[in-house]
Phi, psi and omega in degrees: 000130179294144181235162172267114188237134176239147172237131179261121179174173183280140170264129182239155172268124177263123179246108189252131174289131180299146175058227183242023178288160171271161176304323181292341181263331192284150175244001178211161179223144173260132182244150173208181181238139183204196184144155183303313180297319177301313184296313182293312184293320181291326175297318179292328174298322177294333178275001174105005180269155173279120189236138181234153169242127178261109187199176173233127178251154178295148180271069180201179183302332177292316177297321178296320179295319178297316180298319178296320179297319180294321177296323178296332178280357178094012182268138175288141181261007187291340180253015177268125175265159175231137180174160181077188190236343195237151174243133175297147182229154166218146181256131182245123171252121182288132176283164176208133179059234182280349179272120182285156171296154182226134177245129178237120182272151178216138171065026189291307187289339181270003184294158179302322180296311185285344178258001183299128183285162174301141184098355180295319185252138179263092190300316181297319179295318179297316181297331177289334186269337188239152176266330187223140177229138183248136177230160185227145178295335176296317177296321181299334183279351192292297179193173185296324181296314179295319179300318179297319179294317177304308185295322180295319179291318178300317180296321180294317179293318180298319182296333179265011177084013179280174182257131179253126178248130179231122176261116185303310171039053179289130178237110183305322184295334181280330183269337177078196183297136182069029188299321183298317180293322177294320187284327191308308183297326179287322176295320181295322177297317180291323179295325178292337179267343192274145172260323179237131183230136174257115181194171169223190187294334180294323176296319180297319183287310190270319182277314183270349177072027181279149183255149175210146175260357181289152186257321182271155181298321181294317178296319178297318178301311185291339176273316192273323184296316175300325179293321177295315181300319181289316184298320186252008179055051181264133183286323188212131174234134181218158179183193183221160164244136183238142172236135174255116190271163184293340178268015179072007169278163174243152172238144185226133175237120178266149175223159176212135177244118183210137179052046174065024180218144176268145167233138181237146174278172165292152176280116183259135178240135189202161173278154185244126174260317180207113186275335187299129178091356182293328175294326177292325176297320177297315179301314180297325177293318177297315181297317180295318178298319179297312181297320187276355179077025176297155170295162179300318180296314179296321181299312184288326175293318179297314182295320181292320176295322177298318178294318178302313181296325179298331178292344185261000186240133179292142180101161181287327196276125176300135183240004185277142175277169175301321179299316179301318184288317178299320178296320179294332177288334193239345185229159173287136181252149173144328180280166180287132174281129182232000000 
């Protein structure tokens, strides 16, 4: 059944160096607009849901261009505010071989979204319009004003019986020195509000400060994730384990914990064209499976295949349809479709 879904978060301009050049070498940049909320909501729009982005864009031609781009992705603009002058940007240099890809942020804290004053968003009105709302830990890291807005919207949706989704997405560079201690109380508040959480055992250990004597990641996962679900009364927790192989391929294993039981995907191995946004594709797959009433096994297989396909498409935003993903779950890919 299609749902009304909103994602709260910043819209950013992505400035990508062509090919595998460094910024110091390039003479041109390709731009697009993205952000975790944009990626998740637009993927769900492709799956047939009504999707909104709750954000603030600058009141100038850059903001207008971003709004037009979002509409092209299938997102409703009715919950987009306009004000301020700036859009956050990031520069992407594609990695190759042993050189990792690199993201450099610019103008982040001065963006219209991060400077939006209290009263910008009408939480009760938004909660009346949507069934599900998505939040991200990257947004949580921005500043106290944004954190207050996140929590107020989550509380409003929760109060009306809606579903709150929280992706931990901890980024050390955003929290700065002593980041885990700074982040923990804010993460705990969001976890107490959340019904669906995207995280793995590393978030439990480092952000929540949980202890384990287990040695392997899988053993740690199986010990800590049920404890997190019980402590914060979370209905569903999902995430991935990733391996970067010596031949430059990646392998991905998806997991989901629901109703006191784990479900795991097959371990998928694939070549990578563009990794940015692949985690958001996984999140959208988990959300779609939950909404659609898929079995736990089908949900985690669907989400992992969605993430795999996102690695093969340029840009942050997942572009695969439900049909594309189901086909990737069941058939060999690679020949020309005719």
